[in-house]
N, C-alpha and C positions, 0 to 999 in steps of 0.2 A: 145834298153833295154828297159826293165820293170819295173816298179818299183810302190809298192803297200803303200799306209797306211795298219798298223795292226787293230787298234782298230776299230771298227765299218765297217773294209772291209774284211780281211782275217779271223777275232775274234770277236765274236759278242760280247764281251763287250766294251764299251766305255770310261772307264778313271782305265783300268785294276786292277780292282778291284778283279776280281778274283786269281788272284797272290799275293796280300798286304794281302787281307782280312785273306787267310789260312796261310800265312806266318806268321802272327802277331799272329794269335790263337795258332798258335804251340809255337812259343816265349813266351806265356802268360801261358800256361798252365804249359809251364816245368819250369817257375818264381814260377808259385801257387802250383805245385805238390813239385817242391825242395826247397820248404820253403822259397823263397825270399817273403816276402808279402808284403814289401815297396815297391819293383819292381813291381809286380802285382798290387798294388793297383797304382803306378804312370800310367802302362800301361792302367788301367781300365780308368782313366781319360782322360789317351789321346784320348783310343779307343774313347771314348764318343763325342771327340770334332773330330775326324773323322768320326762318325755316321753324327752330325750334317752338317758338312761339306760338304757330300757326299747326303745327303738329299737335300741342297741349292744346289748345284750344278744341282742334275735333275730337280732340278724345275725351275734353268738357268742355261740355256745352252749355251747361249754367254758368261756368266761369270764365263765357267766352268774351266778354264786353272786357274784361280785366285782360285779357290777351291781346288782342287787337287795339288797346289803347298801349300796350308795349311796343307792338311791332309798330305804330307809327311814331313813339317814343324814337324808336330807333330809326326811324325811314326820316326821319324830319331834318335832321341835321347834315349827313354825307349823301342823303339822295334828294332831298327838294329845293333844301337854305339855297339861294341864289339862282335858281332852277329859271330863265325867263320865261315868261306867262305864256310870251306867245308861241314858244313849244309845247307847254301843255296843252296850249289850246289846239295847235295842230295833233297833237299826240289825240287827244279826244277825240275828234274828229273820224281819224280812224280807227279808235277804240269801239267808238259808235257802228259802225260798219260792220265791223269784227262781229259784234256780240248778238245782232240782230236775230239769229238763230237758237238764241238760249231766251228770247223774250218767249213769256207765255201768252199765245194768239188765245188760249182758252179764255184770257180776262181781256186781252188789249181788243180782241177785236170785237165782242161785245161792245166794250167801253166807248170803242172808238164811233159804232154805229148808233149807240144811245146817244152820243153827245151831239154828232149829226145831226137825229133826228130830235133829241128834245132841248139840247144845251144846257143839261146840265152843268154845274159846276166838276169841275176835276181836281186831286190835290194828291200830293205826295208826299210822306213824312218816313223818313230813312233817318239811318246812320248812317249811310252809304255817303258818296260824293256828289253834290247837287250838278255840278259842273259835266258831271259823265251821265249820271239819271237825265238830265234833259236835252244833252245830245242823243240820247240812244231812245230817248222816247219821241224825241220830234222827227227823226227817221223813221219810225214805227208809225209816223202818224196820228201821233197821238200825244198834243199837246197841253201841258196839266195848265189849268190855271194857276196855281203855286206850286211851290216844291217844299219841303221846309226841309233839311239836311244838312250836313258838316260842308262847309268850304274851306278855301288855300287860303291863307295870308298872302298879304301882298304888300311891297313896300313899291309903289309905283308899278311899272310892268315888270318887278321880278318877285319869285315867290317864295316868301320869309320860312314859311310852314303849312301843315293842316290842322287847321282846328277838328278837335272831335269834344265837342260842346253837343251835338243832340243825342243820345243814345239810349240808355234806359229811363228818357226821364219823355217821352215821346208825348204820353197823356197831356203833362206841363207844359211842353208844346203847342199840342193841338188845341186843347181847351183856351191857352189865349190868342191865339190865332181866331177860335171861332166868336170869340168874346168881343173883338176889335173888331170882327165884319158882322155881330148879328148874329149869331145861327148858333141855332139849338143842337147841343149833342141829339137833340133825340131826331132831327132831321137828316141825318149824316147815316150813309153805310161805309163800314169801315174793313176792306180787307186785308188780313194781316198771316200768319202761318208761327208763329213763336209765343213765348212768353213775355218775349220783349214787350210786343201786342196787346197781350192781355189788357191791359189796363182803358185801354181805346177800345178793345172788344168787348169789355166788359160794360162801359161807361155811354156807347152809340144807342143810338135805335136798331140799327140793321146791320148787326156782326156777321161780317162771312170772314170763312178760314178756306184759305186760297189750295189750290190743288198739291201743290210739291211740301205742304206742312207733312210732318211724320203723320203713319197714322194713330202714335198716340197724342199725339199734339191735339188733333184734329178731336179725337174721344174726348180730351183733357177740355179744350175749348167750346165743346158742344157743349159740355156738363156744366161748366162753369160761369160761361157768358151766356150763354142758350144760342151761340154762335151756327148760322147757316153753315153747311157742308156738304156743296153741291157736289151731285156724281160725276157730269161731266159739260161739256160745254153749254148742251142745253140748257141742261139746268141751271145753271149760272144764269145764262140770258134772261129765260125767265123772271127768275129770282128778281133780276136788274129791270127786267123791264116792269113786272108789279111795283117794286119799290118808287120809280120814278115817272111811271106812266108811259103810252104807249103802248104799242104791238111789242110782241117779241120776235118778230120775224122780221 
C-alpha cells in the first residue's frame, strides 16, 4: 500500500489556500453584487482576519495548524454556513481543472503507472479538503482507493461548516484505518513533506520524503525516520518499483 500526504507533497500549496480563497471570493462577490451589503461587510472583516492569520502561519510554520484553525473559524460563519452544496460541487470541479499544473507529476506519474501495472492500493491522508483532493486526483487520472481528510458539514444539501478534525493526528487516523483493514504498517510506503507527517514516516515500513519538502525537512526526516529522499523522478520510480514489484520503466 502507498499512502501520500496532499499539501506540500502531491499538491504544491501547504495550507489548501487555493481551494478556500477562490471559493470565498466567489461567495463574497455573489453577496456584494446581490445587494446583500451587510453580509459582504461581515465577510470583508472575516477575510481580513484570515489574511492576517495566513501571514502569521507562513512566518511561524511550527504553529501553522493553530492559525489554520483560526482561519476556518472565521470562514465557517460568514462564508460557508448556508452555502448550497451544489455550488460547492460545481466550484470544486472548476478548481480541480485549474490546479492540474500545480500537482507534482514526479510523484503522480510513477504512482499512476505502478497502479496500472500492479494494482497496488493507494491512499491519501491529509488535513486538506477531501472533496477537492478527490476531484483533482481523479482528473489527473489517479483515483485513490481511500482519502482520509477533512469534510464539509452538511444539513441536507446545504453546507453548515467545515470540520477540521484531521490535523496533527494523521498517524492516529491512519493506524486506525490500517487496523480496520488488516494492513500492517510495515507494508506501507508513506510519502510526506513535514513534521506533521513525522509519526507516519517513523512508523511505516517505507518512508519517503516528497520533492517539495524543504531541504531542512529532508535532512531531518531522513535522520529521524530513515526516510528515502529521491533525487529526481527516476529515483522515485526505481524506489517505488522495488517496493511494490514490477519493472521501473
